[in-house]
C-alpha positions as CSV (number, residue, x, y, z in Angstrom):
1,Q,-202.5,82.6,17.3
2,V,-201.8,83.5,13.7
3,Q,-199.4,82.2,10.9
4,L,-198.0,84.7,8.4
5,V,-196.9,84.0,4.8
6,E,-195.2,86.7,2.7
7,S,-195.2,86.7,-1.1
8,G,-194.5,89.0,-4.0
9,G,-190.7,89.5,-3.7
10,G,-188.5,89.3,-6.7
11,L,-185.9,91.1,-8.9
12,V,-186.8,94.5,-10.2
13,Q,-184.8,97.4,-11.7
14,A,-184.3,100.6,-9.8
15,G,-187.3,102.8,-10.2
16,G,-189.6,99.9,-10.5
17,S,-192.4,98.6,-8.3
18,L,-193.4,95.5,-6.4
19,R,-196.3,94.6,-4.2
20,L,-195.7,92.4,-1.2
21,S,-198.5,90.4,0.4
22,C,-198.7,89.0,3.9
23,E,-201.5,86.5,4.3
24,A,-202.5,85.4,7.7
25,S,-204.2,82.2,8.8
26,G,-206.1,81.8,12.0
27,R,-209.0,83.6,13.3
28,A,-209.6,87.2,14.2
29,F,-207.0,88.7,12.0
30,S,-208.7,92.1,12.3
31,I,-207.4,92.4,15.9
32,Y,-203.7,92.2,14.8
33,A,-201.7,95.2,13.9
34,T,-199.2,94.3,11.2
35,G,-195.7,95.6,10.6
36,W,-193.2,95.2,7.8
37,F,-189.5,94.9,8.5
38,R,-186.5,94.2,6.3
39,Q,-183.1,92.8,6.7
40,A,-180.3,93.4,4.3
41,P,-177.2,91.2,4.3
42,G,-174.9,92.0,7.2
43,K,-177.4,94.5,8.7
44,E,-179.9,94.4,11.5
45,R,-183.6,93.9,10.8
46,E,-185.2,97.4,10.5
47,F,-188.7,98.8,10.6
48,V,-190.3,99.7,7.3
49,S,-194.0,100.2,7.8
50,A,-197.0,99.3,10.0
51,I,-200.8,99.5,10.0
52,S,-202.9,99.5,13.1
53,W,-205.6,97.0,13.8
54,K,-208.5,99.4,14.7
55,D,-208.3,102.6,12.7
56,H,-205.9,101.3,10.0
57,N,-203.5,104.1,10.8
58,T,-200.2,103.8,8.9
59,Y,-196.6,104.3,9.9
60,Y,-193.5,104.5,7.8
61,A,-189.7,104.7,8.2
62,D,-188.3,107.9,6.9
63,S,-186.4,106.0,4.2
64,V,-189.5,104.7,2.5
65,K,-192.0,107.5,3.2
66,G,-193.7,108.7,0.0
67,R,-192.6,105.6,-1.9
68,F,-194.2,102.7,0.0
69,T,-197.8,102.3,1.0
70,V,-199.2,99.8,3.5
71,S,-202.8,98.6,3.4
72,R,-204.9,95.7,4.7
73,D,-207.9,93.8,3.6
74,N,-209.3,92.0,6.6
75,A,-211.8,90.1,4.5
76,K,-208.9,88.4,2.8
77,N,-206.7,88.3,6.0
78,T,-204.0,90.0,4.0
79,V,-201.8,93.0,4.4
80,Y,-200.0,94.6,1.4
81,L,-196.9,96.7,1.0
82,Q,-196.9,98.6,-2.3
83,M,-193.3,99.6,-3.1
84,N,-192.7,102.2,-5.8
85,S,-189.6,104.0,-7.0
86,L,-187.5,101.2,-5.6
87,K,-183.8,101.8,-5.0
88,P,-180.9,99.4,-4.7
89,E,-180.7,100.2,-1.0
90,D,-184.2,98.7,-0.7
91,T,-182.7,95.2,-1.4
92,A,-183.4,93.0,1.6
93,V,-185.5,90.2,2.9
94,Y,-188.9,91.6,3.8
95,Y,-190.8,90.2,6.8
96,C,-194.3,90.8,8.1
97,A,-195.1,90.7,11.7
98,A,-198.3,90.8,13.7
99,D,-199.3,91.7,17.2
100,P,-202.8,91.7,18.7
101,F,-204.4,94.9,20.0
102,K,-201.2,96.8,19.5
103,T,-201.3,100.5,20.2
104,T,-197.6,101.5,20.5
105,G,-194.1,100.4,19.5
106,W,-194.7,100.2,15.8
107,G,-191.1,100.2,14.9
108,D,-189.9,97.9,17.7
109,R,-189.3,94.4,16.3
110,D,-189.3,93.0,19.8
111,K,-192.9,94.0,20.3
112,Y,-194.4,91.8,17.6
113,D,-195.4,88.3,18.6
114,Y,-195.7,86.6,15.2
115,W,-193.4,86.6,12.2
116,G,-193.5,85.3,8.7
117,Q,-190.5,83.6,6.9
118,G,-189.7,86.5,4.7
119,T,-189.7,87.3,1.0
120,K,-186.6,88.5,-0.9
121,V,-186.5,91.7,-2.8
122,T,-183.6,92.6,-5.0
123,V,-183.4,95.9,-6.7
124,S,-180.7,96.2,-9.5
125,S,-179.1,99.5,-10.4
């Protein structure tokens, strides 16, 4: 079992950058694939990015490709989401999620077992 805590959210102007962190507690974090999702007010939670547990392959939603970068540091039990060139439409609560030994379903929020509480990102125009 793993517990996830997100941090790094805040208020930023359009064009700015933020780096979100997702720190995991519990053992064997290296076996957990981790995804980032976001939920804007009045909208469904949507996939943003994911990183696999074994080869650290990365996956992105089309809306963030080229602007966001996901990475992980297993020694620190932490996954990062570097967000550059932020847009007002990126405003949302960002959640990290984890799933052990995951090999498919990167964008399917129902396929992740563990979730953090979220961190709010607001991008002003």
